[in-house]
N, C-alpha and C positions, 0 to 999 in steps of 0.2 A: 318212733323207732329209735332205739339207742344207737348212736354213732360213736364208735371207738376206733379211731385211726391207729391206736397203739397196738391193736391186735392184727398180726400179719395175716391171719386166716379170714379176716372180714372180707365180704364181697360188697363192693361199692358199685351201685347201679345208677345210671343217669338215664331217665326215660325221655319220651318224645316231647314232654313239656319242660324239660330241664330239671325236673325234680330229682334230687339225689336221695337214694335210699340205701341203707346199709344193712346187710344180712350177716349174721354170725356164721351161717353155714348155708349150703345150697337149699333152696326151697323144697319142702317135702309134701306140702299140702296146698296145692294151688287151685284157686277158683279162676277160671278163664271166662271173662265176659265178652271175649272177642273170638268168633269162630275161626278166623285165620290164625290166631294165636294157639288155639286148641290144636289145629292141624300141624302147626309148627312144633309144638311140644311133642306130638306123636312122632314126627319126623326126626326129632332130636333123640328119640328113645326115652322120653321122659313122660309118656302118657300115664305111667303108674303114679305120677305125682299129682295128677289132676283129680281133685275130689268134687269139683263142681263145674258146671257148664251152663249154657243158655238153651232156650227153646229152639234156637236157630242152628244148633249143632245137630245135624240129622243123619250123619253117617252111622252105619250099623255098629262100628267099633266104639262109638261113644254113648250109645243108648243106655248102657248100664251105669253110667255116671249120673248122679243126681243133677237135676236142673234147678237153677235158682231164678228162673223166669227169663225176662229179656235182658239183653246186654245193656240197655239203658233203663235206669230205674228198676234194678233187680229186687228180689225179695230179701230184705236184710235179715229177717228172722231165719231164713234158710241159710244165709251166709254165715251168721253167727253159729248156728248149730253144726256147721261143717268144720268149724275151728281151723280156718286157713292160716297159713303162715305167709301167704302172698296172694294178692288179687291182681289180676291183669285186666285192665279196663281200657276203653276207647278214649283217646284224648280228643275232646271236643266240647263245644259250648252247649250241645243239646241237652246235656245231663249233668249240671253242676252239683246236684244232690249226691251223686254217688261218691265223688271225691271227698266232699265235706263229711258225709256220714262215715266213711271208712276212717277218716282222720279222727272223728269223735270216738270211734270204736278202737282206735289204735291198732288197726289192722294194716300191715305193710301193703303198699300198692305201687304198681308201676303202670304207666299209660303208654299205649302204642297208637300210632296213626299212620298207616301205610298209604299216604297220598300218592307217592311216587315209588318207583322201584328202589331207589336209594333208601327210602324210608322202610321198605320191606326188609332190605338187607340189615338195616340198623335194628329192626325189631327181632330178627333172627339172632343177631349177635347178643342183644339184650337178654332174650330168653335163654340162650345158651349159657350166658354168664350166670343167670339167676339159678340155673339148674345144674351147674357144673359140667355142662356138655359143650364146652367151647370148641373142641376139635370137630364135633359133629356139625356145629353151626357153620364153621369155616368150610366144611366139605359141602354142605347144602348150598351155600352161596356160590361156591366155585362151580358146582354143577349147573345151577341156574344160569349163571353168566355164560358158561360155555355153550349150553343148549340154546340160549337166546342169540349168541353170536353165530352159531350154526344156522339158526332160522333166518337171521338177517342176510347171511350169505345166499341161502336158498331163494329168498324173495327179491334180492337186489336185481335191478334191471327189469323186473316185471312191471306191468302197468299198475299204477296206484289206484286201488279200488276206493271210491268215495263212500265212506262208511259212517253210519251213526250207531252209537251204542245207547240203547234206551233202558233205563232202570225201572220204568213203569210210571204210573201216575197219569193224571189228566188235569191240565195239559202235560204232555210227556216230560219226564225228567231225563236229561241227557248228560253224558260225560263230556266235560270241556277240556281246556288245556291244562298242562302241568299235573296230570293225573296218570296213574299207572295204566289206566285203560287207554288213554291217548298214546302212551308209549308202546303198549302192546299192539295197538292197531297199526302203528307205523312199522314195528318190527315184523308184523305179519303181512306186510305188503299192502297196507291200506292207508287211507288218509282220513283223519277224523274231520268230518265236515263242520264240526262245531269247535274246532281248535281256536277259533277267534273270539270265543266268549270271554267275558270278564270275570268268570267264576269257575270253580272246579266242577261243581255239579249244580244243576238247577233246571227249572221248567222253561220251556221255550214255546212261543206262540205258533199257531199254524202258518202264519206269514213267514216266520223264520225257516220253516221247512220248505215252503214253496219257492223261496229265492235261492235255494241251494241245490246243486247237482248231487243227487244221492243214488248210488248204485245198489247198496246193500244196507238193510236195517237189521241189526243184531238186537235181540230182545230175549229175556228169560222166559216170557210167557206171551205167545202170539195173541192171546185174547185181550191183552192189556193195551193193544195198539190199534189205531184206526188206519188201515192201509190207504185210505183216501188222502192221507197227508203226504204220501210219497208215491204217486202214481208212476208205475213203471219200475219201481225199485223191487229188488228181491228181498223178501222178509225171511229171516232165518231165526228160528227159535233155538237157543243154545243153553237153556236152563240157567243154573247159577254158576256156570263155569268161571266167570270173571268177577262174581260178586264178592268173593272172599280171597283177597290176595295173600296166598300162603306159599308153602314149599312147592306146590304143583303149578306155579304160575307159568313155567316154561311149557308144560304140557297143555295148559289152557291156550297159550299163545299159538302153539302148533295147531291146535284144533281150529282156532280162528283163521289161521293161514290156509288151512285145508278148505274151509268154507269159502274164503275169498277167492282162492286160486284153483279150486277143483283138484285135479290130479297132480298138482305140482309136487306134493310131498309123498306121493304113493310110490 
């Protein structure tokens, strides 16, 4: 990407990895390899700029946009054919090929990694700047923060429900500390029973379930979990409500609070 700081109209982006990218104008042909980024671009009023998505973008409003496969290791022939001026990818070690291949093709790229709520806000600002919709980005963040503050007030003083969020897998993968899921559980009036783990996400043994007090199990698909691991716990299937942290995160948090506290928010 050509970087010319002498041009006042240039847009300088710094992504989640610290990579600096310069655009001469707002992106007009974006391929989003991150479903939460696709949702954010829609909320920004920039969905018309998205020319490619992943197989994991399943909302009705996105189905007319061509898919380039998975978010990790996408189909590069499809990417080239769509002639993007920007690709939004996930920042992580799981897929080093995507970054290097985009570099080889000289396709501008930015990476997002919303591990925590602050990271989500940063990604919204980044995408707003990339598309020239910064006022909308500021508004989205303000609304999320206000809604989450309201939620915290509603749940303050209520009993903390000992909760585990399971992403699937066998042995089960759970959300640990320093994650947006951990933050959402707390804001929703819960307590993440695996907040003492030494990693963000990972598998845990049956023994680790048995030694913890667990009131509620949240999982996207009930069939992926053995209820014998948590006898006496309430198992709640919530779909992919929390899987993709995007502009609707406050709504997802409110949904979790309603599950944990029943009529509290009604």
